[in-house]
N, C-alpha and C positions, 0 to 999 in steps of 0.2 A: 395517398396510398402509403409512402414511406411512414409519415406519423402514425398510421393506424397501424402498423408493423410494431413500432417501437411501444406504443401503448399497449399493443398485445402482449410484449414482453415484459412490460412495466407490471400489468395487471397478473402477470403468471409469477412475479417475483411477489407480488403484494400477498398473493393467494397463498403462497407456500413459503413464505419468510421463515417461519418456525423450523422447516424441515429441509429446506434446500441445504446439500451438501456442498461443500468446496468444490467436487467434481459437477456437479450441476452447473453451479456458474462457469468453470472451466469450459463446460461444452456449451454454453450459452455464445461465449466466444468463440469457439471453435466451429460451431455451425456456420457464423457470420463468414469468417475467414474461407472454410470450407466452400462456401456458396459463392464467394467471391471468386476462388481460383475456377469455378465451372463455369462461370461467364466470362471471366477475363484471361484464365489461364495463368494468373499470379495474383497476390495479397500486397504485392508491393506498394509502400506509402500508405496504407490504410493503418492509421492509428488512432488511438481515442476511444477504441472499442473497450479495451480492458477498464480504462477509467469509467466509462460509461456504465457497464455493468455492476461494477462497484459504487459507484454512485447510486443506482438505481436501487441496489439490495438494501444501501446503507439508510435510505431515506425512509424506506418501509422499517427497516430494523429500529431506526430512532422512532418511529411513530407507532410501533407495536408496544414498546415500553414506556410509551408516554415521557421521554427522556426530554429535560428542559435545555436540550442544545439544540443552536442553529448551524447547519454545516455550512461550510465556506469552500469554496475551490480553489485551488491554486493561492491559498493563502500567503502572503508575502511577509516574513517574520525576521527583523534585523537578528543575526547572531551574536555571539560574543566577539567576533572580530568584525565586526561593524558593517559585514556585507550582507546582503538579504538573502535567504534560501525561502524555498517555497512548502509549502505542506501541501500535498494533493487535495486531502480534505482535511480542516479543522473543526473539530467541536467549539464552538464560543458559546459561553455561558451568558447570561443577560446582563453582564456587567462586561461583555466582549472580551473575555479573557478567554486563551486557549487553556481548555480541560484536557484534550485527547486528540492526538493526531494519526492520520493514517497515510502508509506512503503505498503507490503501485506500481509493480514493476512486471512486465510481460514476462522477462524472463533473466537471468542472471547470466552477465557476459561482460565483455571488455567494455571500456567506455574513456570518454575523453575529460581529464581533470583540468579544473581551471589553475591557472598560474599561481594565485594567490593561495589554492589550496594545497598544491604540490610545495610551497615553500614554508608551508606552516609547520610548526613543531608537531602538533596533532599527526598529521599527515605521516610525517617520519616514524613517528612512533607507534602508530597504527599498521604501517605497511610491514614495519619491522617485525612487529607482532604478531602478525596474521599471514604474513609473505604473499600478498597477492594487492593487486590495485583493481579489482573490478568494479561493477556497478552496485554490488550488493556492499561492498565495504566504502564506496563514496556515500551512498544513502546513510549509513551508518554516520560517516563523518558529517553531512549536510544535518541529520537529524540533532546529533548530538551539538551543533554549533548552534542550534535554534535553542535548544534544550538548557546550554549553558549561556546564552544570551538572555533567557528570560530568568534565570538562576534557580531553576527547579527539575526535577526529574520527571518531566512530563511523560505520561504513558503513551506510547504509539505502537502500530500494530504495521509491518510491509506486509503487503499482500502480493503473492508472487503466483502468477498464472502457471506457467510451465513446469516440469518436475525438475528437481534439482539432482545433481551429481552427489555421489557419498561425498567427496571433499568439501562439496558447499553445503551440504547437510551437517557436515561435521562444525563447519564454520560457524552457521547457524546457530549451532547449540552452544557454542563458544562464547559468540556474541551475546545471546541471552544469559549465561550463565555470570559472564564477567560483568553485565550490566541490566539488570532484570526488567528497566522501564522499556527495553528495548524488545518487542515481541515480533513474530513472525507468523505468516499463514501460508503454506503452499497448497494450491488449490486442488492442482493435478492429481488424482487419484484420492483425495480426501473424502473417503465415502461418509464420516458423519456430517449431522446437521452443525453448520459453523453459527448458528445462531447464541449457543451458552458458550461455545468456544471463544468467539468475540468479547462476549462479557468479562470471561476469565482473564482474558489476553491484557484487555482493559482495565481488570479491577473494577470494573461496574456492578455492585451486589444486585 
């Protein structure tokens, strides 16, 4: 029964891949959590739904364009500091080289940094520059570690489901202006179709 429900969602995404807005994807996630609250009174410890929705969409997004890439989930890459970081979704070409990366966040908020991250020069520089230590900056730090580890400006998009505050929106704009290979897509209240938006952000012609 649950398999049928997931297949129905997947079929819906496939049929509407060209026209689905960011808010449409947000509502798929929201409907799941809202229904969980109806049954259980809460949605605590229910994780992975955001990644599931994004993965479903990207599978059909790649297929619709006949892109020559294989999607790999939770793909570990050794960074410039010798430590591994994960890309939530990596686009691999036929030579198994990473061409694009996707990071998925439910919302922007506080986070715990690893000791080796906090002791790095780049951590000190970034926290001084942006005056925050949230998971958005951590996401940037880890993606930057990967990009410098493979010695190229890998195009990445960080997809954020929940709405962002004014200060967070300003920070996103600043991060993108400072380093254009870092792009962001906030799904909440994003009323336009994201099919071509993603193409533009990843520089896929």
